[in-house]
Structures are given as structure tokens and as C-alpha cells.
PQR file with spaces between the fields and no chain letter, atoms N, CA, C, O and H, PARSE charges and radii, in Angstrom:
ATOM       1  N    MET     1     -12.504    1.893    0.880 -0.4000 1.5000
ATOM       2  CA   MET     1     -13.395    2.849    1.456 -0.0000 2.0000
ATOM       3  C    MET     1     -14.819    2.278    1.172  0.5500 1.7000
ATOM       4  O    MET     1     -15.165    1.724    0.129 -0.5500 1.4000
ATOM       5  N    THR     2     -15.542    2.494    2.213 -0.4000 1.5000
ATOM       6  CA   THR     2     -16.941    1.982    2.338 -0.0000 2.0000
ATOM       7  C    THR     2     -17.746    2.895    1.368  0.5500 1.7000
ATOM       8  O    THR     2     -17.260    3.961    0.991 -0.5500 1.4000
ATOM       9  H    THR     2     -15.261    2.945    3.061  0.4000 1.0000
ATOM      10  N    LEU     3     -18.863    2.517    0.999 -0.4000 1.5000
ATOM      11  CA   LEU     3     -19.847    3.314    0.094 -0.0000 2.0000
ATOM      12  C    LEU     3     -20.188    4.550    0.836  0.5500 1.7000
ATOM      13  O    LEU     3     -20.199    5.631    0.248 -0.5500 1.4000
ATOM      14  H    LEU     3     -19.258    1.650    1.305  0.4000 1.0000
ATOM      15  N    LYS     4     -20.490    4.439    2.206 -0.4000 1.5000
ATOM      16  CA   LYS     4     -20.961    5.673    2.908 -0.0000 2.0000
ATOM      17  C    LYS     4     -19.813    6.609    3.199  0.5500 1.7000
ATOM      18  O    LYS     4     -20.025    7.819    3.111 -0.5500 1.4000
ATOM      19  H    LYS     4     -20.481    3.561    2.684  0.4000 1.0000
ATOM      20  N    ARG     5     -18.728    6.208    3.505 -0.4000 1.5000
ATOM      21  CA   ARG     5     -17.470    7.043    3.419 -0.0000 2.0000
ATOM      22  C    ARG     5     -17.229    7.628    2.115  0.5500 1.7000
ATOM      23  O    ARG     5     -16.837    8.795    2.113 -0.5500 1.4000
ATOM      24  H    ARG     5     -18.555    5.226    3.577  0.4000 1.0000
ATOM      25  N    GLN     6     -17.394    7.014    0.965 -0.4000 1.5000
ATOM      26  CA   GLN     6     -17.175    7.600   -0.278 -0.0000 2.0000
ATOM      27  C    GLN     6     -18.314    8.597   -0.594  0.5500 1.7000
ATOM      28  O    GLN     6     -18.030    9.650   -1.165 -0.5500 1.4000
ATOM      29  H    GLN     6     -17.712    6.066    0.967  0.4000 1.0000
ATOM      30  N    GLU     7     -19.642    8.302   -0.236 -0.4000 1.5000
ATOM      31  CA   GLU     7     -20.431    9.363   -0.418 -0.0000 2.0000
ATOM      32  C    GLU     7     -20.195   10.660    0.351  0.5500 1.7000
ATOM      33  O    GLU     7     -20.518   11.765   -0.086 -0.5500 1.4000
ATOM      34  H    GLU     7     -19.872    7.447    0.228  0.4000 1.0000
ATOM      35  N    VAL     8     -19.628   10.451    1.489 -0.4000 1.5000
ATOM      36  CA   VAL     8     -19.457   11.633    2.463 -0.0000 2.0000
ATOM      37  C    VAL     8     -18.048   12.379    1.870  0.5500 1.7000
ATOM      38  O    VAL     8     -17.932   13.599    1.988 -0.5500 1.4000
ATOM      39  H    VAL     8     -19.366    9.553    1.844  0.4000 1.0000
ATOM      40  N    PHE     9     -17.143   11.686    1.321 -0.4000 1.5000
ATOM      41  CA   PHE     9     -15.976   12.221    0.670 -0.0000 2.0000
ATOM      42  C    PHE     9     -16.480   13.135   -0.405  0.5500 1.7000
ATOM      43  O    PHE     9     -16.250   14.344   -0.365 -0.5500 1.4000
ATOM      44  H    PHE     9     -17.237   10.695    1.225  0.4000 1.0000
ATOM      45  N    TYR    10     -17.157   12.573   -1.353 -0.4000 1.5000
ATOM      46  CA   TYR    10     -17.540   13.239   -2.693 -0.0000 2.0000
ATOM      47  C    TYR    10     -18.385   14.217   -2.207  0.5500 1.7000
ATOM      48  O    TYR    10     -18.255   15.269   -2.833 -0.5500 1.4000
ATOM      49  H    TYR    10     -17.343   11.591   -1.385  0.4000 1.0000
ATOM      50  N    LYS    11     -19.316   14.263   -1.198 -0.4000 1.5000
ATOM      51  CA   LYS    11     -20.035   15.386   -0.885 -0.0000 2.0000
ATOM      52  C    LYS    11     -19.130   16.517   -0.604  0.5500 1.7000
ATOM      53  O    LYS    11     -19.415   17.616   -1.081 -0.5500 1.4000
ATOM      54  H    LYS    11     -19.421   13.408   -0.689  0.4000 1.0000
ATOM      55  N    PHE    12     -18.006   16.361    0.160 -0.4000 1.5000
ATOM      56  CA   PHE    12     -17.250   17.520    0.538 -0.0000 2.0000
ATOM      57  C    PHE    12     -16.425   17.856   -0.734  0.5500 1.7000
ATOM      58  O    PHE    12     -16.310   19.052   -1.001 -0.5500 1.4000
ATOM      59  H    PHE    12     -17.775   15.468    0.547  0.4000 1.0000
ATOM      60  N    VAL    13     -15.943   17.111   -1.402 -0.4000 1.5000
ATOM      61  CA   VAL    13     -15.002   17.517   -2.721 -0.0000 2.0000
ATOM      62  C    VAL    13     -15.986   18.154   -3.728  0.5500 1.7000
ATOM      63  O    VAL    13     -15.536   19.030   -4.466 -0.5500 1.4000
ATOM      64  H    VAL    13     -16.036   16.140   -1.186  0.4000 1.0000
ATOM      65  N    ASN    14     -17.097   17.850   -3.817 -0.4000 1.5000
ATOM      66  CA   ASN    14     -18.035   18.435   -4.959 -0.0000 2.0000
ATOM      67  C    ASN    14     -19.021   19.367   -4.567  0.5500 1.7000
ATOM      68  O    ASN    14     -19.529   20.103   -5.413 -0.5500 1.4000
ATOM      69  H    ASN    14     -17.463   17.137   -3.217  0.4000 1.0000
ATOM      70  N    ASP    15     -19.379   19.421   -3.263 -0.4000 1.5000
ATOM      71  CA   ASP    15     -20.499   20.245   -2.788 -0.0000 2.0000
ATOM      72  C    ASP    15     -20.336   21.310   -1.689  0.5500 1.7000
ATOM      73  O    ASP    15     -21.183   22.158   -1.408 -0.5500 1.4000
ATOM      74  H    ASP    15     -18.967   18.823   -2.576  0.4000 1.0000
ATOM      75  N    VAL    16     -19.200   21.161   -1.138 -0.4000 1.5000
ATOM      76  CA   VAL    16     -18.958   21.980    0.163 -0.0000 2.0000
ATOM      77  C    VAL    16     -17.937   22.983   -0.435  0.5500 1.7000
ATOM      78  O    VAL    16     -17.171   22.584   -1.312 -0.5500 1.4000
ATOM      79  H    VAL    16     -18.513   20.472   -1.366  0.4000 1.0000
ATOM      80  N    THR    17     -17.885   24.416    0.049 -0.4000 1.5000
ATOM      81  CA   THR    17     -16.885   25.245   -0.167 -0.0000 2.0000
ATOM      82  C    THR    17     -15.833   25.131    0.852  0.5500 1.7000
ATOM      83  O    THR    17     -16.116   24.616    1.934 -0.5500 1.4000
ATOM      84  H    THR    17     -18.507   24.740    0.762  0.4000 1.0000
ATOM      85  N    MET    18     -14.522   25.606    0.587 -0.4000 1.5000
ATOM      86  CA   MET    18     -13.666   25.447    1.597 -0.0000 2.0000
ATOM      87  C    MET    18     -13.884   26.446    2.711  0.5500 1.7000
ATOM      88  O    MET    18     -13.488   26.104    3.825 -0.5500 1.4000
ATOM      89  H    MET    18     -14.293   26.024   -0.292  0.4000 1.0000
ATOM      90  N    ALA    19     -14.490   27.698    2.568 -0.4000 1.5000
ATOM      91  CA   ALA    19     -14.714   28.571    3.454 -0.0000 2.0000
ATOM      92  C    ALA    19     -16.294   28.652    3.695  0.5500 1.7000
ATOM      93  O    ALA    19     -17.083   28.511    2.761 -0.5500 1.4000
ATOM      94  H    ALA    19     -14.812   27.976    1.663  0.4000 1.0000
ATOM      95  N    GLY    20     -16.696   28.886    4.993 -0.4000 1.5000
ATOM      96  CA   GLY    20     -18.137   28.892    5.068 -0.0000 2.0000
ATOM      97  C    GLY    20     -18.542   30.335    4.559  0.5500 1.7000
ATOM      98  O    GLY    20     -17.631   31.143    4.378 -0.5500 1.4000
ATOM      99  H    GLY    20     -16.056   29.000    5.752  0.4000 1.0000
ATOM     100  N    TYR    21     -20.019   30.758    4.286 -0.4000 1.5000
ATOM     101  CA   TYR    21     -20.463   31.777    3.779 -0.0000 2.0000
ATOM     102  C    TYR    21     -21.881   31.950    4.161  0.5500 1.7000
ATOM     103  O    TYR    21     -22.549   31.000    4.571 -0.5500 1.4000
ATOM     104  H    TYR    21     -20.759   30.102    4.432  0.4000 1.0000
ATOM     105  N    PHE    22     -22.352   33.148    4.033 -0.4000 1.5000
ATOM     106  CA   PHE    22     -23.851   33.298    4.230 -0.0000 2.0000
ATOM     107  C    PHE    22     -24.512   33.438    2.936  0.5500 1.7000
ATOM     108  O    PHE    22     -24.125   34.210    2.059 -0.5500 1.4000
ATOM     109  H    PHE    22     -21.810   33.919    3.699  0.4000 1.0000
ATOM     110  N    ASP    23     -25.532   32.660    2.847 -0.4000 1.5000
ATOM     111  CA   ASP    23     -26.351   32.502    1.419 -0.0000 2.0000
ATOM     112  C    ASP    23     -27.274   33.747    1.380  0.5500 1.7000
ATOM     113  O    ASP    23     -27.330   34.579    2.286 -0.5500 1.4000
ATOM     114  H    ASP    23     -25.847   32.033    3.559  0.4000 1.0000
ATOM     115  N    ASP    24     -27.923   33.781    0.340 -0.4000 1.5000
ATOM     116  CA   ASP    24     -28.812   35.076   -0.069 -0.0000 2.0000
ATOM     117  C    ASP    24     -29.854   35.317    0.942  0.5500 1.7000
ATOM     118  O    ASP    24     -30.278   36.465    1.070 -0.5500 1.4000
ATOM     119  H    ASP    24     -27.877   33.105   -0.396  0.4000 1.0000
ATOM     120  N    ALA    25     -30.392   34.202    1.800 -0.4000 1.5000
ATOM     121  CA   ALA    25     -31.307   34.455    2.841 -0.0000 2.0000
ATOM     122  C    ALA    25     -30.614   34.872    4.199  0.5500 1.7000
ATOM     123  O    ALA    25     -31.297   35.131    5.190 -0.5500 1.4000
ATOM     124  H    ALA    25     -30.047   33.270    1.696  0.4000 1.0000
ATOM     125  N    GLY    26     -29.386   34.921    4.209 -0.4000 1.5000
ATOM     126  CA   GLY    26     -28.530   35.254    5.456 -0.0000 2.0000
ATOM     127  C    GLY    26     -28.296   34.043    6.398  0.5500 1.7000
ATOM     128  O    GLY    26     -27.836   34.184    7.531 -0.5500 1.4000
ATOM     129  H    GLY    26     -28.831   34.710    3.404  0.4000 1.0000
ATOM     130  N    LYS    27     -28.626   32.890    5.881 -0.4000 1.5000
ATOM     131  CA   LYS    27     -28.299   31.727    6.501 -0.0000 2.0000
ATOM     132  C    LYS    27     -26.718   31.337    6.335  0.5500 1.7000
ATOM     133  O    LYS    27     -26.226   31.320    5.207 -0.5500 1.4000
ATOM     134  H    LYS    27     -28.999   32.775    4.960  0.4000 1.0000
ATOM     135  N    TYR    28     -26.014   31.056    7.380 -0.4000 1.5000
ATOM     136  CA   TYR    28     -24.668   30.521    7.294 -0.0000 2.0000
ATOM     137  C    TYR    28     -24.712   29.187    6.920  0.5500 1.7000
ATOM     138  O    TYR    28     -25.398   28.341    7.492 -0.5500 1.4000
ATOM     139  H    TYR    28     -26.414   31.070    8.296  0.4000 1.0000
ATOM     140  N    LYS    29     -23.910   28.966    5.864 -0.4000 1.5000
ATOM     141  CA   LYS    29     -23.461   27.558    5.204 -0.0000 2.0000
ATOM     142  C    LYS    29     -22.169   27.277    5.717  0.5500 1.7000
ATOM     143  O    LYS    29     -21.289   28.137    5.749 -0.5500 1.4000
ATOM     144  H    LYS    29     -23.352   29.654    5.400  0.4000 1.0000
ATOM     145  N    LYS    30     -22.002   26.041    6.147 -0.4000 1.5000
ATOM     146  CA   LYS    30     -20.594   25.650    6.717 -0.0000 2.0000
ATOM     147  C    LYS    30     -19.658   25.133    5.465  0.5500 1.7000
ATOM     148  O    LYS    30     -20.014   24.397    4.545 -0.5500 1.4000
ATOM     149  H    LYS    30     -22.717   25.342    6.122  0.4000 1.0000
ATOM     150  N    GLY    31     -18.471   25.672    5.664 -0.4000 1.5000
ATOM     151  CA   GLY    31     -17.626   25.234    4.739 -0.0000 2.0000
ATOM     152  C    GLY    31     -16.536   23.991    5.355  0.5500 1.7000
ATOM     153  O    GLY    31     -16.569   23.611    6.525 -0.5500 1.4000
ATOM     154  H    GLY    31     -18.182   26.270    6.412  0.4000 1.0000
ATOM     155  N    ILE    32     -15.796   23.579    4.544 -0.4000 1.5000
ATOM     156  CA   ILE    32     -14.856   22.582    5.043 -0.0000 2.0000
ATOM     157  C    ILE    32     -14.205   22.835    6.306  0.5500 1.7000
ATOM     158  O    ILE    32     -14.195   22.083    7.280 -0.5500 1.4000
ATOM     159  H    ILE    32     -15.770   23.889    3.594  0.4000 1.0000
ATOM     160  N    GLU    33     -13.565   24.171    6.174 -0.4000 1.5000
ATOM     161  CA   GLU    33     -12.868   24.709    7.401 -0.0000 2.0000
ATOM     162  C    GLU    33     -13.652   24.669    8.700  0.5500 1.7000
ATOM     163  O    GLU    33     -13.074   24.575    9.783 -0.5500 1.4000
ATOM     164  H    GLU    33     -13.572   24.782    5.383  0.4000 1.0000
ATOM     165  N    ASP    34     -14.913   24.737    8.593 -0.4000 1.5000
ATOM     166  CA   ASP    34     -15.731   24.863    9.869 -0.0000 2.0000
ATOM     167  C    ASP    34     -15.817   23.440   10.431  0.5500 1.7000
ATOM     168  O    ASP    34     -16.292   23.295   11.558 -0.5500 1.4000
ATOM     169  H    ASP    34     -15.383   24.813    7.714  0.4000 1.0000
ATOM     170  N    TYR    35     -15.400   22.396    9.744 -0.4000 1.5000
ATOM     171  CA   TYR    35     -15.484   21.006   10.300 -0.0000 2.0000
ATOM     172  C    TYR    35     -14.140   20.609   11.013  0.5500 1.7000
ATOM     173  O    TYR    35     -14.051   19.536   11.611 -0.5500 1.4000
ATOM     174  H    TYR    35     -15.014   22.514    8.829  0.4000 1.0000
ATOM     175  N    ILE    36     -13.134   21.469   10.939 -0.4000 1.5000
ATOM     176  CA   ILE    36     -11.757   21.073   11.156 -0.0000 2.0000
ATOM     177  C    ILE    36     -11.471   21.788   12.581  0.5500 1.7000
ATOM     178  O    ILE    36     -11.346   23.011   12.643 -0.5500 1.4000
ATOM     179  H    ILE    36     -13.206   22.341   10.454  0.4000 1.0000
ATOM     180  N    PRO    37     -11.379   20.989   13.678 -0.5600 1.5000
ATOM     181  CA   PRO    37     -11.099   21.565   15.033  0.2800 2.0000
ATOM     182  C    PRO    37      -9.870   22.702   14.915  0.5500 1.7000
ATOM     183  O    PRO    37      -8.856   22.621   14.222 -0.5500 1.4000
ATOM     184  N    ARG    38     -10.249   23.699   15.738 -0.4000 1.5000
ATOM     185  CA   ARG    38      -9.097   24.693   15.894 -0.0000 2.0000
ATOM     186  C    ARG    38      -7.683   24.272   16.225  0.5500 1.7000
ATOM     187  O    ARG    38      -6.657   24.833   15.838 -0.5500 1.4000
ATOM     188  H    ARG    38     -11.072   23.765   16.301  0.4000 1.0000
ATOM     189  N    SER    39      -7.784   23.103   17.069 -0.4000 1.5000
ATOM     190  CA   SER    39      -6.718   22.494   17.704 -0.0000 2.0000
ATOM     191  C    SER    39      -5.658   21.887   16.519  0.5500 1.7000
ATOM     192  O    SER    39      -4.453   21.719   16.705 -0.5500 1.4000
ATOM     193  H    SER    39      -8.617   22.648   17.383  0.4000 1.0000
ATOM     194  N    GLN    40      -6.365   21.609   15.301 -0.4000 1.5000
ATOM     195  CA   GLN    40      -5.345   21.053   14.242 -0.0000 2.0000
ATOM     196  C    GLN    40      -4.512   22.115   13.707  0.5500 1.7000
ATOM     197  O    GLN    40      -3.469   21.777   13.147 -0.5500 1.4000
ATOM     198  H    GLN    40      -7.344   21.746   15.150  0.4000 1.0000
ATOM     199  N    TYR    41      -4.781   23.239   13.785 -0.4000 1.5000
ATOM     200  CA   TYR    41      -3.932   24.341   13.228 -0.0000 2.0000
ATOM     201  C    TYR    41      -2.829   24.709   14.247  0.5500 1.7000
ATOM     202  O    TYR    41      -1.779   25.234   13.878 -0.5500 1.4000
ATOM     203  H    TYR    41      -5.628   23.513   14.240  0.4000 1.0000
ATOM     204  N    GLU    42      -3.104   24.411   15.575 -0.4000 1.5000
ATOM     205  CA   GLU    42      -2.227   24.668   16.613 -0.0000 2.0000
ATOM     206  C    GLU    42      -1.263   23.789   16.738  0.5500 1.7000
ATOM     207  O    GLU    42      -0.436   24.098   17.595 -0.5500 1.4000
ATOM     208  H    GLU    42      -3.957   23.985   15.875  0.4000 1.0000
ATOM     209  N    ARG    43      -1.056   22.690   16.122 -0.4000 1.5000
ATOM     210  CA   ARG    43      -0.195   21.610   16.018 -0.0000 2.0000
ATOM     211  C    ARG    43       1.037   22.187   15.412  0.5500 1.7000
ATOM     212  O    ARG    43       0.967   22.944   14.444 -0.5500 1.4000
ATOM     213  H    ARG    43      -1.729   22.440   15.426  0.4000 1.0000
ATOM     214  N    GLU    44       2.288   21.803   16.025 -0.4000 1.5000
ATOM     215  CA   GLU    44       3.733   22.231   15.532 -0.0000 2.0000
ATOM     216  C    GLU    44       3.815   21.782   14.108  0.5500 1.7000
ATOM     217  O    GLU    44       4.133   22.577   13.223 -0.5500 1.4000
ATOM     218  H    GLU    44       2.345   21.188   16.812  0.4000 1.0000
ATOM     219  N    GLU    45       3.500   20.370   13.834 -0.4000 1.5000
ATOM     220  CA   GLU    45       3.645   19.798   12.660 -0.0000 2.0000
ATOM     221  C    GLU    45       2.896   20.549   11.511  0.5500 1.7000
ATOM     222  O    GLU    45       3.383   20.635   10.384 -0.5500 1.4000
ATOM     223  H    GLU    45       3.242   19.725   14.553  0.4000 1.0000
ATOM     224  N    HIS    46       1.796   21.039   11.822 -0.4000 1.5000
ATOM     225  CA   HIS    46       1.018   21.755   10.889 -0.0000 2.0000
ATOM     226  C    HIS    46       1.671   23.075   10.530  0.5500 1.7000
ATOM     227  O    HIS    46       1.939   23.437    9.385 -0.5500 1.4000
ATOM     228  H    HIS    46       1.401   20.970   12.737  0.4000 1.0000
ATOM     229  N    GLN    47       1.884   23.721   11.598 -0.4000 1.5000
ATOM     230  CA   GLN    47       2.563   25.068   11.453 -0.0000 2.0000
ATOM     231  C    GLN    47       3.894   25.039   10.688  0.5500 1.7000
ATOM     232  O    GLN    47       4.276   25.983    9.997 -0.5500 1.4000
ATOM     233  H    GLN    47       1.666   23.427   12.528  0.4000 1.0000
ATOM     234  N    ASN    48       4.630   23.806   10.867 -0.4000 1.5000
ATOM     235  CA   ASN    48       5.852   23.612   10.091 -0.0000 2.0000
ATOM     236  C    ASN    48       5.515   23.374    8.645  0.5500 1.7000
ATOM     237  O    ASN    48       6.184   23.875    7.742 -0.5500 1.4000
ATOM     238  H    ASN    48       4.320   23.038   11.428  0.4000 1.0000
ATOM     239  N    GLU    49       4.514   22.636    8.445 -0.4000 1.5000
ATOM     240  CA   GLU    49       4.293   22.408    7.096 -0.0000 2.0000
ATOM     241  C    GLU    49       3.760   23.888    6.247  0.5500 1.7000
ATOM     242  O    GLU    49       4.107   24.151    5.095 -0.5500 1.4000
ATOM     243  H    GLU    49       3.971   22.229    9.179  0.4000 1.0000
ATOM     244  N    VAL    50       3.016   24.601    6.942 -0.4000 1.5000
ATOM     245  CA   VAL    50       2.475   25.965    6.375 -0.0000 2.0000
ATOM     246  C    VAL    50       3.747   26.779    5.882  0.5500 1.7000
ATOM     247  O    VAL    50       3.850   27.293    4.768 -0.5500 1.4000
ATOM     248  H    VAL    50       2.735   24.387    7.877  0.4000 1.0000
ATOM     249  N    VAL    51       4.733   26.812    6.930 -0.4000 1.5000
ATOM     250  CA   VAL    51       5.929   27.651    6.716 -0.0000 2.0000
ATOM     251  C    VAL    51       6.789   27.163    5.587  0.5500 1.7000
ATOM     252  O    VAL    51       7.416   27.948    4.876 -0.5500 1.4000
ATOM     253  H    VAL    51       4.649   26.394    7.835  0.4000 1.0000
ATOM     254  N    LYS    52       6.816   25.831    5.423 -0.4000 1.5000
ATOM     255  CA   LYS    52       7.591   25.000    4.320 -0.0000 2.0000
ATOM     256  C    LYS    52       6.868   25.358    3.061  0.5500 1.7000
ATOM     257  O    LYS    52       7.488   25.769    2.080 -0.5500 1.4000
ATOM     258  H    LYS    52       6.306   25.193    6.001  0.4000 1.0000
ATOM     259  N    ASP    53       5.437   25.195    3.066 -0.4000 1.5000
ATOM     260  CA   ASP    53       4.615   25.567    1.761 -0.0000 2.0000
ATOM     261  C    ASP    53       5.068   26.879    1.387  0.5500 1.7000
ATOM     262  O    ASP    53       5.578   26.970    0.270 -0.5500 1.4000
ATOM     263  H    ASP    53       4.933   24.861    3.863  0.4000 1.0000
ATOM     264  N    ILE    54       4.980   27.972    2.135 -0.4000 1.5000
ATOM     265  CA   ILE    54       5.057   29.371    1.927 -0.0000 2.0000
ATOM     266  C    ILE    54       6.615   29.491    1.238  0.5500 1.7000
ATOM     267  O    ILE    54       6.808   30.037    0.152 -0.5500 1.4000
ATOM     268  H    ILE    54       4.565   27.898    3.042  0.4000 1.0000
ATOM     269  N    VAL    55       7.561   28.953    1.970 -0.4000 1.5000
ATOM     270  CA   VAL    55       8.947   29.281    1.555 -0.0000 2.0000
ATOM     271  C    VAL    55       9.301   28.628    0.226  0.5500 1.7000
ATOM     272  O    VAL    55      10.120   29.127   -0.545 -0.5500 1.4000
ATOM     273  H    VAL    55       7.405   28.509    2.853  0.4000 1.0000
ATOM     274  N    GLU    56       8.582   27.374   -0.033 -0.4000 1.5000
ATOM     275  CA   GLU    56       8.880   26.717   -1.337 -0.0000 2.0000
ATOM     276  C    GLU    56       7.978   26.998   -2.525  0.5500 1.7000
ATOM     277  O    GLU    56       8.278   26.685   -3.677 -0.5500 1.4000
ATOM     278  H    GLU    56       7.917   26.969    0.594  0.4000 1.0000
ATOM     279  N    ASN    57       6.781   27.647   -2.150 -0.4000 1.5000
ATOM     280  CA   ASN    57       5.780   27.774   -3.320 -0.0000 2.0000
ATOM     281  C    ASN    57       5.378   29.258   -3.645  0.5500 1.7000
ATOM     282  O    ASN    57       5.003   29.584   -4.771 -0.5500 1.4000
ATOM     283  H    ASN    57       6.537   27.901   -1.214  0.4000 1.0000
ATOM     284  N    TRP    58       5.481   30.193   -2.531 -0.4000 1.5000
ATOM     285  CA   TRP    58       5.074   31.355   -2.779 -0.0000 2.0000
ATOM     286  C    TRP    58       6.010   32.237   -3.488  0.5500 1.7000
ATOM     287  O    TRP    58       7.233   32.167   -3.366 -0.5500 1.4000
ATOM     288  H    TRP    58       5.786   29.929   -1.615  0.4000 1.0000
ATOM     289  N    ILE    59       5.279   33.207   -4.356 -0.4000 1.5000
ATOM     290  CA   ILE    59       6.396   34.185   -4.999 -0.0000 2.0000
ATOM     291  C    ILE    59       6.655   35.294   -4.051  0.5500 1.7000
ATOM     292  O    ILE    59       5.838   35.791   -3.276 -0.5500 1.4000
ATOM     293  H    ILE    59       4.285   33.264   -4.455  0.4000 1.0000
ATOM     294  N    ARG    60       7.973   35.635   -4.225 -0.4000 1.5000
ATOM     295  CA   ARG    60       8.545   36.508   -3.207 -0.0000 2.0000
ATOM     296  C    ARG    60       9.023   37.476   -4.185  0.5500 1.7000
ATOM     297  O    ARG    60       9.482   37.112   -5.268 -0.5500 1.4000
ATOM     298  H    ARG    60       8.637   35.231   -4.855  0.4000 1.0000
ATOM     299  N    ILE    61       8.911   38.957   -3.767 -0.4000 1.5000
ATOM     300  CA   ILE    61       9.558   40.077   -4.501 -0.0000 2.0000
ATOM     301  C    ILE    61      10.702   40.567   -3.762  0.5500 1.7000
ATOM     302  O    ILE    61      11.373   41.497   -4.208 -0.5500 1.4000
ATOM     303  H    ILE    61       8.538   39.254   -2.888  0.4000 1.0000
């Protein structure tokens, strides 16, 4: 991994929240989810992995 890519990676890991939010001044701050294209979630592979994770890891009553 190049130094630049490493800097970007650690910025997201350490400084960016998962979901976006509005700060105290009312300015929207992007979260990691804002950088992922919507089409990513529409892929069948992604949807299947979400279902698999729910079935295997979520507590059911």
C-alpha cells in the first residue's frame, strides 16, 4: 500500500463516522456510507451476504 493510500485509509478508519451527520453549525459531514455508490447495495452478492449475516449472527426471539 502506498503512503498516500495508507493516509486515506487511516483517515477513514480513525476520523470518519460510518453515517453522515449534521454538526452543531448545521453543516452536513459525510460519513463512510456517503462515499459508497447506491448500486453497491443493489448487487445480488451484497444482498445475499446481508441475509447470511442476519441469519448467522443476529439474536432471534
